LUMFIMAR-364390 format. One record per residue (C-alpha): residue number from 0; residue in three letters; chain; y, z, x. Coordinates in steps of 0.02 Angstrom, whole numbers, m for minus. Each point is the difference from the previous one (the first is absolute). Last residue first. Example, Ala and Ser with C-alpha at 12.3 -4.5 7.8 and 13.67 -1.06 7.14 Angstrom:
<atoms>
+-----+-----+---+--------+--------+--------+
:   k :   r : c :     c2 :     c3 :     c1 :
+-----+-----+---+--------+--------+--------+
:   1 : SER : A :    m53 :    357 :    684 :
:   0 : ALA : A :   m172 :     33 :    m69 :
+-----+-----+---+--------+--------+--------+
</atoms>
This chain:
<atoms>
+-----+-----+---+--------+--------+--------+
:   k :   r : c :     c2 :     c3 :     c1 :
+-----+-----+---+--------+--------+--------+
: 311 : ASP : A :   8164 :   8871 :   6855 :
: 310 : GLY : A :   m131 :     37 :    129 :
: 309 : ILE : A :    m44 :    145 :    m79 :
: 308 : ARG : A :     66 :     47 :   m123 :
: 307 : PRO : A :   m115 :    m47 :   m146 :
: 306 : ASP : A :   m123 :    145 :     65 :
: 305 : LEU : A :   m182 :     m9 :    m56 :
: 304 : ALA : A :    m59 :   m199 :     59 :
: 303 : VAL : A :    118 :     26 :    167 :
: 302 : ALA : A :    m66 :    196 :     41 :
: 301 : LEU : A :   m175 :    m71 :     m3 :
: 300 : LEU : A :     23 :   m154 :     97 :
: 299 : ASP : A :     89 :    104 :    169 :
: 298 : GLU : A :   m155 :    130 :    m58 :
: 297 : ALA : A :   m120 :   m151 :     22 :
: 296 : LEU : A :     74 :    m41 :    183 :
: 295 : ASN : A :    m17 :    148 :     27 :
: 294 : ALA : A :   m160 :     20 :    m40 :
: 293 : LEU : A :    m53 :   m170 :     84 :
: 292 : ILE : A :     46 :     87 :    164 :
: 291 : VAL : A :    m81 :    189 :      6 :
: 290 : ILE : A :   m168 :   m115 :    m63 :
: 289 : MET : A :     39 :   m144 :    145 :
: 288 : ALA : A :      1 :    143 :    138 :
: 287 : VAL : A :   m142 :     90 :    m54 :
: 286 : LEU : A :    m92 :   m143 :    m19 :
: 285 : TRP : A :     60 :    m45 :    168 :
: 284 : THR : A :    m68 :    163 :    101 :
: 283 : THR : A :   m170 :    m37 :   m123 :
: 282 : VAL : A :    m38 :   m168 :     78 :
: 281 : LEU : A :     87 :     80 :    190 :
: 280 : LEU : A :   m131 :    167 :    m22 :
: 279 : VAL : A :   m154 :    m92 :    m50 :
: 278 : PRO : A :     22 :   m115 :    118 :
: 277 : VAL : A :     60 :    104 :    140 :
: 276 : ASP : A :   m141 :    132 :    m41 :
: 275 : ASN : A :     27 :     96 :    153 :
: 274 : VAL : A :   m135 :    151 :    m24 :
: 273 : ALA : A :    117 :    151 :    m50 :
: 272 : ALA : A :    107 :   m137 :    m97 :
: 271 : ALA : A :   m117 :    m68 :   m112 :
: 270 : GLN : A :    m76 :    133 :    m66 :
: 269 : TRP : A :    173 :     77 :    m42 :
: 268 : LEU : A :     51 :   m187 :    m93 :
: 267 : LEU : A :   m161 :     18 :    m76 :
: 266 : ALA : A :     25 :    177 :    m74 :
: 265 : GLY : A :    164 :    m70 :    m81 :
: 264 : LEU : A :    m97 :   m150 :    m69 :
: 263 : GLY : A :   m104 :     99 :    m85 :
: 262 : PRO : A :   m173 :     95 :     42 :
: 261 : ILE : A :     59 :    193 :    m93 :
: 260 : ALA : A :    m13 :    136 :    154 :
: 259 : LEU : A :    121 :    115 :   m106 :
: 258 : VAL : A :     98 :     46 :    123 :
: 257 : ALA : A :     30 :   m195 :    105 :
: 256 : GLU : A :     20 :    m72 :   m183 :
: 255 : VAL : A :    107 :    127 :    m44 :
: 254 : VAL : A :    111 :    m23 :    136 :
: 253 : PHE : A :    m14 :   m200 :     38 :
: 252 : VAL : A :     46 :    m17 :   m195 :
: 251 : SER : A :    133 :    110 :     34 :
: 250 : VAL : A :     91 :    m95 :    117 :
: 249 : LEU : A :     m2 :   m156 :   m113 :
: 248 : LEU : A :     39 :     87 :   m124 :
: 247 : LEU : A :    174 :     89 :     25 :
: 246 : GLY : A :     58 :   m172 :     55 :
: 245 : LEU : A :    m43 :    m89 :   m180 :
: 244 : VAL : A :     28 :    141 :    m75 :
: 243 : GLU : A :    222 :      3 :     48 :
: 242 : ALA : A :     22 :   m164 :     16 :
: 241 : VAL : A :    m89 :    m76 :   m159 :
: 240 : PHE : A :     40 :    170 :   m116 :
: 239 : LEU : A :    160 :      9 :     35 :
: 238 : SER : A :     34 :   m186 :    m19 :
: 237 : ALA : A :    m89 :      7 :   m201 :
: 236 : PHE : A :    112 :    147 :    m31 :
: 235 : SER : A :    157 :    m84 :     67 :
: 234 : ALA : A :    m45 :   m129 :    m90 :
: 233 : ALA : A :    m58 :     82 :   m219 :
: 232 : GLY : A :    147 :     97 :     41 :
: 231 : ALA : A :     66 :    m32 :   m165 :
: 230 : LYS : A :   m143 :    m32 :    m86 :
: 229 : PHE : A :    m64 :    166 :     77 :
: 228 : VAL : A :    146 :     80 :    m73 :
: 227 : HIS : A :      1 :    m96 :   m167 :
: 226 : ARG : A :   m199 :     46 :    m51 :
: 225 : ALA : A :     64 :    189 :     41 :
: 224 : ILE : A :    128 :      0 :   m110 :
: 223 : GLY : A :   m125 :    m70 :   m128 :
: 222 : VAL : A :   m130 :    116 :     36 :
: 221 : THR : A :    109 :    172 :     12 :
: 220 : GLY : A :     99 :    m82 :   m167 :
: 219 : ARG : A :    137 :   m112 :    m70 :
: 218 : GLY : A :    131 :    119 :    m95 :
: 217 : LYS : A :    163 :   m133 :      9 :
: 216 : ALA : A :     43 :    130 :    117 :
: 215 : ARG : A :   m126 :    m13 :    126 :
: 214 : LEU : A :     16 :   m186 :    m21 :
: 213 : THR : A :    171 :     11 :     92 :
: 212 : LYS : A :    m13 :    140 :     89 :
: 211 : ILE : A :   m143 :   m111 :     80 :
: 210 : PHE : A :    142 :   m132 :     16 :
: 209 : LYS : A :    106 :     82 :     94 :
: 208 : LYS : A :    m84 :     39 :    114 :
: 207 : SER : A :    m86 :    176 :     50 :
: 206 : LEU : A :   m186 :     m7 :    m17 :
: 205 : LEU : A :     23 :   m167 :    119 :
: 204 : GLU : A :     45 :    118 :    139 :
: 203 : SER : A :   m137 :    118 :    m30 :
: 202 : SER : A :   m136 :   m128 :    m12 :
: 201 : GLN : A :     30 :    m76 :    165 :
: 200 : ALA : A :    m15 :    184 :     84 :
: 199 : ARG : A :   m146 :     37 :   m122 :
: 198 : VAL : A :    m71 :   m151 :     64 :
: 197 : TYR : A :     45 :     28 :    188 :
: 196 : ARG : A :    m67 :    182 :    m21 :
: 195 : ILE : A :   m185 :    m43 :   m107 :
: 194 : GLN : A :    m10 :   m106 :    174 :
: 193 : ALA : A :    m91 :     73 :    111 :
: 192 : ALA : A :    m94 :    126 :   m108 :
: 191 : ALA : A :    m54 :   m115 :   m103 :
: 190 : VAL : A :    m76 :   m129 :    151 :
: 189 : HIS : A :    m65 :    169 :     69 :
: 188 : THR : A :    m96 :     40 :   m182 :
: 187 : GLY : A :    m75 :   m179 :     33 :
: 186 : LEU : A :    m62 :     20 :    153 :
: 185 : ILE : A :    m80 :    153 :      8 :
: 184 : VAL : A :    m82 :    m36 :   m198 :
: 183 : GLY : A :    m53 :   m181 :     55 :
: 182 : ALA : A :    m82 :     57 :    168 :
: 181 : ALA : A :    m84 :    152 :    m95 :
: 180 : ALA : A :    m51 :   m167 :   m134 :
: 179 : LEU : A :    m70 :   m131 :    119 :
: 178 : TRP : A :    m83 :    182 :     93 :
: 177 : PHE : A :    m91 :     13 :   m177 :
: 176 : LEU : A :     m2 :   m157 :    m72 :
: 175 : ASN : A :   m141 :      3 :    175 :
: 174 : TRP : A :    m94 :    161 :    m39 :
: 173 : ARG : A :    m23 :    m84 :   m190 :
: 172 : ASN : A :    m67 :   m163 :     79 :
: 171 : SER : A :     43 :   m156 :   m120 :
: 170 : PHE : A :    112 :    m30 :    139 :
: 169 : GLY : A :   m107 :    m76 :    119 :
: 168 : ALA : A :   m135 :     79 :    102 :
: 167 : GLU : A :    m12 :   m104 :    141 :
: 166 : ILE : A :    199 :     51 :     42 :
: 165 : THR : A :    m55 :    136 :      7 :
: 164 : TYR : A :    131 :    181 :    m32 :
: 163 : PHE : A :    m62 :    146 :     38 :
: 162 : GLN : A :   m139 :     92 :    m71 :
: 161 : ALA : A :     m8 :    186 :    m93 :
: 160 : ASP : A :   m170 :     73 :    m70 :
: 159 : ILE : A :    120 :    141 :    m53 :
: 158 : GLN : A :    m95 :    156 :     85 :
: 157 : TYR : A :    m22 :    m99 :    128 :
: 156 : ALA : A :    163 :    m80 :     42 :
: 155 : GLN : A :     92 :    175 :    m55 :
: 154 : ARG : A :    103 :     11 :    192 :
: 153 : THR : A :     m2 :   m188 :      6 :
: 152 : ILE : A :     92 :    m22 :   m191 :
: 151 : TYR : A :     97 :    145 :     63 :
: 150 : ARG : A :     62 :    m91 :    198 :
: 149 : PHE : A :     26 :   m117 :   m125 :
: 148 : VAL : A :    116 :     28 :   m118 :
: 147 : ALA : A :     78 :    116 :     98 :
: 146 : ILE : A :     52 :   m165 :    141 :
: 145 : GLY : A :     51 :   m100 :   m109 :
: 144 : LEU : A :    139 :    118 :    m74 :
: 143 : VAL : A :     40 :     25 :    172 :
: 142 : PHE : A :     20 :   m203 :     32 :
: 141 : ASN : A :    121 :      7 :   m163 :
: 140 : PRO : A :    122 :    101 :    101 :
: 139 : VAL : A :    102 :    144 :    m93 :
: 138 : ALA : A :    159 :    m23 :    m27 :
: 137 : PHE : A :    m30 :   m131 :   m123 :
: 136 : VAL : A :    m77 :    112 :   m103 :
: 135 : VAL : A :    119 :    137 :      7 :
: 134 : TYR : A :    150 :    m84 :    m30 :
: 133 : SER : A :   m107 :    m80 :   m147 :
: 132 : LEU : A :    m25 :    165 :    m55 :
: 131 : GLY : A :    188 :     42 :      5 :
: 130 : ARG : A :     60 :   m123 :    m96 :
: 129 : ILE : A :    m89 :     12 :   m126 :
: 128 : LEU : A :    m11 :    197 :    m27 :
: 127 : GLY : A :    225 :    m39 :     45 :
: 126 : ASP : A :      6 :   m138 :   m150 :
: 125 : SER : A :   m116 :     72 :    m90 :
: 124 : TRP : A :    114 :    192 :     m2 :
: 123 : ARG : A :    158 :    m90 :    m46 :
: 122 : GLY : A :    133 :    m69 :     94 :
: 121 : GLN : A :    m67 :   m158 :    m36 :
: 120 : THR : A :    m74 :    m22 :   m154 :
: 119 : ALA : A :    m24 :   m203 :    m23 :
: 118 : ALA : A :     39 :    m33 :    199 :
: 117 : ALA : A :   m172 :    101 :     11 :
: 116 : THR : A :    m81 :    m63 :   m133 :
: 115 : TYR : A :     50 :   m174 :     60 :
: 114 : GLY : A :    m77 :     31 :    168 :
: 113 : LEU : A :   m159 :     78 :    m85 :
: 112 : LEU : A :    m35 :   m157 :    m63 :
: 111 : THR : A :     41 :   m107 :    111 :
: 110 : ALA : A :    m84 :     84 :    161 :
: 109 : LEU : A :   m141 :     23 :   m132 :
: 108 : THR : A :    m42 :   m186 :    m36 :
: 107 : ILE : A :     48 :    m39 :    185 :
: 106 : GLY : A :   m145 :    113 :     59 :
: 105 : PHE : A :   m121 :    m45 :    m93 :
: 104 : VAL : A :      9 :   m179 :     m4 :
: 103 : LEU : A :     19 :    m29 :    177 :
: 102 : ALA : A :   m137 :    127 :     m5 :
: 101 : PRO : A :   m119 :   m103 :   m116 :
: 100 : LEU : A :     43 :   m125 :    145 :
:  99 : LEU : A :    m42 :     91 :    151 :
:  98 : TYR : A :   m165 :     49 :    m60 :
:  97 : ALA : A :    m83 :   m161 :    m24 :
:  96 : ALA : A :    102 :   m100 :     96 :
:  95 : THR : A :    m82 :     73 :    162 :
:  94 : VAL : A :   m128 :    m23 :    m23 :
:  93 : VAL : A :     11 :   m171 :    m34 :
:  92 : ALA : A :    106 :    m16 :    136 :
:  91 : ARG : A :   m167 :     49 :    125 :
:  90 : GLU : A :    m99 :   m166 :   m101 :
:  89 : VAL : A :    153 :    m71 :     38 :
:  88 : ILE : A :     23 :     16 :    166 :
:  87 : LEU : A :   m177 :    m18 :     69 :
:  86 : GLY : A :      5 :   m180 :    m81 :
:  85 : GLY : A :    125 :    m48 :     83 :
:  84 : VAL : A :    m40 :     62 :    155 :
:  83 : PRO : A :   m170 :    m77 :    m13 :
:  82 : ASP : A :   m151 :    127 :     34 :
:  81 : GLY : A :    m23 :     53 :    215 :
:  80 : PHE : A :     26 :    182 :    m37 :
:  79 : ARG : A :    104 :     62 :    152 :
:  78 : LEU : A :     65 :   m170 :     48 :
:  77 : SER : A :     37 :    m64 :   m164 :
:  76 : ARG : A :    m13 :   m183 :     m9 :
:  75 : GLY : A :    136 :   m144 :    m11 :
:  74 : TRP : A :    155 :     13 :   m129 :
:  73 : ASP : A :    m37 :   m191 :    m92 :
:  72 : LEU : A :    106 :     67 :   m131 :
:  71 : THR : A :     81 :   m165 :    m30 :
:  70 : LEU : A :    172 :     77 :     20 :
:  69 : LEU : A :    m50 :     74 :    149 :
:  68 : SER : A :    m89 :   m128 :     84 :
:  67 : LYS : A :    135 :   m136 :    m26 :
:  66 : VAL : A :    124 :    134 :     88 :
:  65 : TRP : A :    m75 :     45 :    121 :
:  64 : ASP : A :    m64 :   m195 :     55 :
:  63 : LEU : A :    199 :    m61 :    m40 :
:  62 : TYR : A :     17 :    158 :    162 :
:  61 : GLN : A :   m146 :    m99 :     91 :
:  60 : LEU : A :     72 :   m152 :    m34 :
:  59 : TYR : A :    189 :     50 :     67 :
:  58 : LEU : A :    m82 :     97 :    180 :
:  57 : PRO : A :   m100 :   m153 :     40 :
:  56 : ASP : A :   m204 :    m23 :    m29 :
:  55 : ALA : A :   m104 :     45 :    106 :
:  54 : PRO : A :    m29 :    172 :    m49 :
:  53 : ASP : A :    m41 :    m33 :   m188 :
:  52 : TRP : A :     40 :     98 :   m122 :
:  51 : PHE : A :    m25 :    130 :   m156 :
:  50 : ALA : A :   m174 :     49 :     45 :
:  49 : ASN : A :     m9 :    m95 :    165 :
:  48 : ASP : A :    m14 :    179 :    123 :
:  47 : ILE : A :   m154 :     50 :    m95 :
:  46 : GLU : A :   m100 :   m143 :    m64 :
:  45 : LEU : A :     44 :    m18 :    183 :
:  44 : ALA : A :    m78 :    170 :     78 :
:  43 : PRO : A :   m162 :    m32 :   m108 :
:  42 : LEU : A :    m19 :    151 :   m104 :
:  41 : GLY : A :    m92 :    181 :     18 :
:  40 : THR : A :    133 :     82 :    m24 :
:  39 : SER : A :    m52 :    166 :    113 :
:  38 : GLU : A :    101 :    m59 :    157 :
:  37 : VAL : A :    199 :    m50 :    m41 :
:  36 : GLU : A :     22 :   m112 :    171 :
:  35 : SER : A :     m8 :   m156 :   m106 :
:  34 : VAL : A :    164 :     67 :    m90 :
:  33 : ASP : A :     81 :    m55 :    131 :
:  32 : PRO : A :    160 :    132 :     m9 :
:  31 : ALA : A :    126 :    m41 :   m137 :
:  30 : ALA : A :    155 :    m46 :     58 :
:  29 : ARG : A :    m17 :   m186 :    m58 :
:  28 : ALA : A :    m26 :     82 :   m200 :
:  27 : VAL : A :    158 :     85 :     46 :
:  26 : LEU : A :     69 :   m141 :     13 :
:  25 : PHE : A :    m80 :    m68 :   m191 :
:  24 : LEU : A :     56 :    197 :    m45 :
:  23 : ILE : A :    186 :    m52 :     48 :
:  22 : GLY : A :      6 :   m186 :    m99 :
:  21 : THR : A :    m88 :     59 :   m151 :
:  20 : VAL : A :    130 :    119 :    m25 :
:  19 : VAL : A :    134 :   m120 :     52 :
:  18 : ILE : A :    m78 :   m148 :   m119 :
:  17 : SER : A :    m18 :    141 :   m130 :
:  16 : ALA : A :    178 :     67 :     m6 :
:  15 : LEU : A :     59 :   m174 :     15 :
:  14 : ALA : A :    m69 :    m50 :   m159 :
:  13 : THR : A :     72 :    150 :   m105 :
:  12 : TRP : A :    149 :    m34 :     55 :
:  11 : ALA : A :    m22 :   m157 :    m66 :
:  10 : THR : A :    m35 :     45 :   m160 :
:   9 : ARG : A :    159 :    141 :    m37 :
:   8 : TYR : A :    113 :   m131 :     32 :
:   7 : LEU : A :   m121 :   m112 :   m111 :
:   6 : ILE : A :     19 :    154 :   m141 :
:   5 : TYR : A :    216 :     28 :     55 :
:   4 : ARG : A :    m32 :   m189 :     m3 :
:   3 : THR : A :    m26 :    m29 :   m181 :
:   2 : ARG : A :     63 :    198 :    m67 :
:   1 : SER : A :    169 :   m117 :     34 :
:   0 : MET : A :     91 :     80 :    185 :
+-----+-----+---+--------+--------+--------+
</atoms>
């Protein structure tokens, strides 16, 4: 199979998976309880019921309206907050991204450096120390670290004039920055601990290759050898980070935000589930599913770009 056909094949599977997910969520939405029975929303029942489609239309038209609503960002209103779902998700996504992206950069960089160092010094004390620390950090659930931080701050609240995260205060508020930094460090170290052993294993395999021994015989330094290792294993490392890190973060984000009371996407989903906020639940589930599907496609495309053997 040529590289072009491989890319088209993977793209077609992505499209099919997207259609299946959209169809399943449509069936779930139709089976959801009548939201007009939800009290204290203050919204007209007709507006809620017809957020995505007209119940009087045939089934296939309802599905097409559902798809159109998703693609045009016409996501209705939240039953809990009364605000447009799209604006609500954007507001919360900014908060989540503010700690998630730095955590990813920090975690992946740390895992790459420590994992390679452990592989390059295999059998020495530094290898054992790095592996031991990664096992300890990974074995301790990140919500335990979050609870420890949260309890310490709440106990010292009056002495240090502590505040919880508030969206209205923005990113210039020092306590908002503190909670974002705490979430970033907790997630980043957890990502690093999960990836170190994989980076070490992949690097160890590459360091034993004949071309690395040849480079050493020619007097190539540590940095030069590391550069060749990462270049040769770029496809494997990229695939590893996309597949493993994404699954870890999808769970960790919800846990960390719940523990640290950060009003991001994870907290929004928790709040929506508590009151059966159907529009928010459906849209956030769809977005998460699309992120997973597109991330897997990106992994395939990246592998093709970095590894010329794929698709030959």
